[in-house]
C-alpha positions in Angstrom: -12.0 10.2 8.6 -12.7 13.8 8.1 -9.8 16.5 8.2 -10.6 20.0 7.0 -13.9 19.3 5.8 -12.4 16.5 3.3 -13.0 12.9 3.8 -10.0 10.6 3.7 -10.2 6.8 3.8 -8.2 5.2 6.6 -6.5 1.8 7.2 -9.0 -1.2 7.7 -9.4 -1.5 11.5 -10.1 -5.2 11.3 -6.6 -6.1 10.0 -4.4 -7.8 12.4 -1.5 -5.4 13.8 1.3 -7.4 12.3 -0.1 -7.4 8.9 -0.8 -3.7 9.0 2.9 -3.2 10.4 4.3 -5.1 7.3 2.1 -3.3 4.7 3.1 0.0 6.2 6.9 -1.0 6.0 6.4 -1.6 2.3 4.4 1.9 2.1 7.4 3.5 3.8 9.9 1.7 1.3 7.9 2.5 -1.5 7.7 6.2 -0.6 11.4 6.4 0.0 12.1 4.7 -3.3 10.1 7.4 -5.0 12.0 10.0 -3.5 15.3 8.3 -4.2 14.6 7.6 -7.7 13.4 11.0 -8.5 16.8 12.4 -7.2 18.6 10.0 -9.5 16.2 11.0 -12.3 15.2 7.1 -12.7 12.0 7.2 -14.3 11.7 3.5 -14.3 12.5 3.5 -10.5 9.8 5.9 -9.8 7.3 3.7 -11.5 8.4 0.8 -9.6 8.3 2.5 -6.3 4.9 3.9 -6.9 3.8 0.4 -7.9 4.9 -0.5 -4.3 2.9 2.3 -2.7 -0.1 1.5 -4.5 0.0 -2.2 -3.6 0.6 -1.3 0.3 -2.4 1.3 0.1 -4.7 -1.3 -1.4 -3.8 -3.9 1.1 -4.4 -1.3 3.9 -7.8 -0.7 2.3 -6.8 3.1 1.7 -7.4 2.5 -2.1 -9.4 0.3 -4.1 -12.8 -1.2 -3.2 -14.3 0.3 0.1 -13.3 -2.1 2.8 -16.5 -1.5 4.6 -18.5 -3.2 1.8 -16.5 -6.4 2.0 -16.6 -9.2 4.5 -13.9 -9.7 6.8 -12.3 -12.8 4.8 -12.2 -10.9 1.5 -10.5 -7.7 3.4 -7.9 -10.2 4.9 -7.3 -11.8 1.6 -6.9 -8.5 -0.1 -4.2 -7.5 2.5 -2.3 -10.7 2.3 -2.3 -10.6 -1.5 -0.8 -7.1 -1.4 1.8 -8.2 1.0 3.3 -10.7 -1.2 3.3 -8.7 -4.4 5.8 -6.1 -3.3 8.4 -9.0 -3.1 7.7 -9.7 -6.8 8.6 -6.3 -7.6 12.0 -6.7 -6.1 12.8 -9.0 -8.8 11.6 -6.9 -11.8 14.5 -4.5 -11.9 
């Protein structure tokens, strides 16, 4: 996607809607967590929340390997793996 002459990666369009919705939910929770942790001056909380954002972005295909270079199975597997990892983050604090 191109905005203002700058190229931006977008969500992998081949991912099922329910998977994208779940990953976007984790993305929103992570972004909210970053804001909240910064307000509390909780550096550890910021790190954990940013990790959640990064996992969601990787699952959506917006970071990491270019989704258009992988086959559909690898893309789906990466998204599912990213969806299971945020639950692991909840137990780390």
